[in-house]
C-alpha positions in Angstrom: 16.4 11.8 -1.4 19.9 12.1 -0.2 21.4 15.6 0.1 23.2 14.5 3.3 25.7 17.3 3.5 22.9 20.1 3.7 20.3 18.2 5.3 21.4 16.3 8.4 21.2 19.5 10.5 17.4 20.5 9.4 14.3 18.7 10.2 11.8 17.3 7.6 8.3 18.8 7.3 6.2 18.7 9.1 8.6 19.5 12.0 9.5 16.3 13.9 11.3 16.3 17.3 14.5 18.1 17.4 17.3 16.6 15.5 19.4 14.4 17.8 23.1 13.9 16.9 24.8 10.7 16.3 23.3 7.4 14.9 19.9 6.6 16.6 18.9 3.2 18.0 15.1 2.7 17.8 13.1 1.3 20.5 10.8 -1.6 19.9 7.8 0.8 19.8 9.6 3.2 17.5 10.5 0.3 15.1 6.8 -0.7 15.0 5.8 2.9 13.8 8.4 3.0 11.3 7.0 -0.4 10.1 3.8 1.3 9.3 5.4 4.3 7.7 7.4 2.1 5.5 4.4 0.0 4.6 2.7 3.1 3.3 5.8 4.0 1.2 5.9 0.3 -0.1 2.1 0.4 -1.0 2.6 3.5 -2.9 5.3 2.5 -5.0 3.9 -0.8 -5.7 0.7 0.9 -6.9 2.6 3.4 -9.1 4.7 0.6 -10.6 1.2 -1.0 -11.7 -0.5 2.1 -12.9 2.2 3.9 -14.8 1.9 3.8 -18.7 3.0 6.0 -21.7 1.1 9.1 -21.9 1.0 9.9 -18.4 3.0 12.7 -16.8 5.3 12.6 -13.7 2.8 15.3 -12.3 0.2 12.6 -12.6 2.1 10.2 -10.5 2.9 12.9 -7.9 -0.7 13.7 -7.5 -1.7 10.0 -7.1 1.2 9.5 -4.6 0.1 12.4 -2.4 -3.4 11.3 -2.5 -2.7 7.8 -1.4 0.0 8.8 1.3 -2.7 11.0 2.9 -5.5 8.6 2.5 -3.4 6.1 4.7 -3.0 8.7 7.3 0.4 9.9 6.7 2.1 13.0 5.3 4.5 13.2 2.2 7.9 13.4 3.7 9.4 15.1 0.7 6.8 17.9 0.0 8.1 21.2 1.4 11.4 19.7 2.5 13.8 22.5 2.0 11.5 23.9 -0.6 11.1 20.7 -2.6 7.5 21.3 -4.3 6.3 17.6 -4.6 5.6 14.3 -2.9 7.8 12.2 -5.0 11.0 12.7 -6.9 10.4 11.6 -10.5 13.4 11.0 -12.8 13.4 10.0 -16.5 16.3 8.3 -18.3 19.6 10.4 -17.7 18.1 12.3 -14.8 19.6 10.8 -11.6 17.9 12.0 -8.6 15.6 14.8 -7.2 13.6 15.2 -10.4 10.7 17.6 -9.9 7.3 16.2 -11.3 5.8 18.3 -14.0 2.9 18.2 -16.4 5.5 18.9 -19.1 7.4 15.6 -18.3 5.5 13.1 -20.5 6.2 9.4 -19.7 6.9 7.4 -22.9 7.3 3.7 -24.0 10.9 2.8 -23.4 11.8 5.2 -20.6 13.5 4.3 -17.5 11.5 6.1 -14.7 12.9 6.5 -11.2 10.3 7.1 -8.5 11.4 7.9 -5.0 9.1 8.9 -2.1 8.6 9.0 1.7 5.9 9.0 4.2 5.8 10.7 7.6 3.5 8.8 9.9 3.1 9.4 13.8 6.6 10.9 14.0 8.7 8.7 11.9 9.5 8.5 8.1 9.9 5.7 5.7 11.8 6.1 2.3 12.1 4.2 -0.9 12.8 4.3 -4.5 12.1 2.1 -7.4 13.1 2.2 -11.3 10.3 1.1 -13.7 10.8 0.0 -17.1 8.1 1.7 -19.0 6.9 -0.7 -21.7 9.7 -2.4 -23.6 13.1 -0.7 -22.9 16.4 -1.3 -24.6 18.5 -4.3 -23.7 21.0 -1.8 -22.1 18.3 -0.2 -20.1 16.8 -3.4 -18.9 20.4 -4.6 -17.8 21.0 -1.4 -16.1 17.7 -1.7 -14.1 18.6 -5.3 -13.3 22.1 -4.5 -11.9 20.9 -1.3 -9.9 18.4 -3.6 -8.0 20.9 -6.4 -7.7 23.3 -4.0 -6.2 20.7 -2.9 -3.7 20.3 -6.5 -2.4 24.0 -7.1 -2.5 24.3 -4.2 0.1 21.5 -5.3 2.3 22.9 -8.8 2.6 25.8 -7.3 4.4 23.6 -5.8 7.1 23.9 -7.5 10.5 25.1 -6.4 13.9 28.8 -6.3 14.0 29.2 -5.6 10.4 30.3 -2.0 9.1 29.0 0.4 6.8 31.8 0.0 4.4 30.9 -3.8 4.1 27.6 -2.5 2.4 29.6 0.1 0.3 32.1 -2.5 -0.9 29.6 -5.1 -2.0 27.6 -2.6 -3.8 30.7 -1.1 -5.6 32.1 -4.6 -6.5 28.9 -5.8 -7.9 28.2 -2.8 -10.1 31.8 -2.5 -11.3 31.8 -6.3 -12.1 28.8 -5.5 -14.4 30.6 -2.7 -16.1 28.4 0.1 -14.8 29.6 3.0 -12.5 28.3 4.0 -9.1 27.3 7.5 -8.5 29.5 9.1 -5.8 27.8 12.6 -5.5 24.7 11.0 -3.4 24.5 8.5 -0.7 22.0 6.7 1.4 21.5 7.8 5.1 20.0 7.0 8.4 16.3 7.5 8.5 13.7 7.8 11.5 12.3 10.8 13.3 14.0 12.8 10.5 14.1 11.9 6.8 17.9 12.3 6.8 19.9 11.1 9.9 23.3 10.0 10.6 25.1 8.0 9.3 26.0 8.5 5.7 25.5 5.1 4.0 28.1 5.0 1.2 27.7 3.0 -2.1 31.5 3.1 -2.6 34.6 2.5 -0.5 35.8 5.8 1.2 37.8 7.0 4.1 35.7 10.2 4.1 33.7 9.3 7.4 34.1 7.0 10.2 33.2 3.4 9.3 30.3 2.9 11.7 29.7 -0.6 13.2 26.1 -1.7 12.8 23.9 -2.3 15.8 20.6 -3.7 16.3 17.9 -0.9 16.2 19.6 1.0 13.6 17.5 2.1 10.4 19.2 2.8 7.2 18.1 4.1 3.9 20.3 2.0 1.4 20.1 3.5 -2.2 22.7 2.7 -4.8 22.5 5.0 -8.0 24.1 3.1 -10.9 24.8 4.9 -14.4 25.4 3.4 -17.8 28.4 5.7 -18.4 30.1 8.2 -16.2 29.6 8.3 -12.6 29.6 12.1 -12.6 26.3 14.3 -12.3 25.6 17.8 -12.7 22.5 19.8 -11.2 20.1 21.7 -13.5 19.1 25.3 -13.1 16.1 24.3 -11.0 18.7 23.6 -8.4 17.2 20.1 -7.6 17.4 17.8 -10.6 20.7 15.9 -11.0 21.6 14.4 -14.6 24.4 12.4 -15.9 27.0 14.4 -17.5 27.0 12.3 -20.6 23.3 11.8 -21.0 23.8 8.1 -20.2 20.9 6.3 -18.5 20.7 6.0 -14.7 18.8 3.7 -12.4 18.2 3.8 -8.5 16.7 1.5 -6.0 16.3 2.2 -2.3 14.9 0.3 0.8 14.6 1.5 4.4 16.2 -1.4 6.3 16.1 -2.2 10.0 19.4 -3.9 11.6 17.9 -6.8 13.7 19.5 -9.0 16.4 20.5 -11.6 13.6 20.5 -9.6 10.4 18.0 -7.3 8.6 14.5 -6.6 7.9 13.5 -4.7 4.8 10.8 -2.4 6.1 9.9 -1.2 2.7 9.3 -4.5 1.1 6.9 -4.4 -1.6 6.1 -8.1 -1.8 
């Protein structure tokens, strides 16, 4: 989830420590807790990717995710966050982000399904998103998913002490555009830790909107490019959460929680 402009000043539920301003450097002990939170998220997403099949609903996946997060001793980060009613965001096809799971949302063969979730464990959050090809998808959909995942790793490869946020953004933007897709600019990545959304904003495209922060060891970032097959523009539905593409084109998203290490990076939500 990435409603940065609205969310940086408000804590996730259950209430963690008071939000501290500025980019937070995590201690060795804090990083170890974040590894555990991230491992829970990775486990849940891997399991969902293996169990999803046509005929299920997005509400089925939400119930499964909440059950598994709680079984592993954590709390769903998203549920109740600014009124969001579920433990996952589930988006189908032209839905971009923040889709509310529903028993009326039936998953069908050929769908492009995005599942985003977070876990709050011992005071820290992990956050990750995957896109799942349900059954056999169209060649365009398969390529979109491949490029969206590739864009994530292009961005992650830039992470190291001394690099800058716009190194990540530029690598993502260049890769997506070289593959003739568009980067969504309405939503960005973010810092993550004691709060689900922390500074800094992690852009997926070059911008002068915010300071170009230099990366330091101990930073933890949620990097999450969103890639559209058509226009980069989105609109929000009447539920005030679900964003969709303006032209009904397909959308794909991948996200990892990434630690800046002394020599490079560690993907905390790695599912392998």
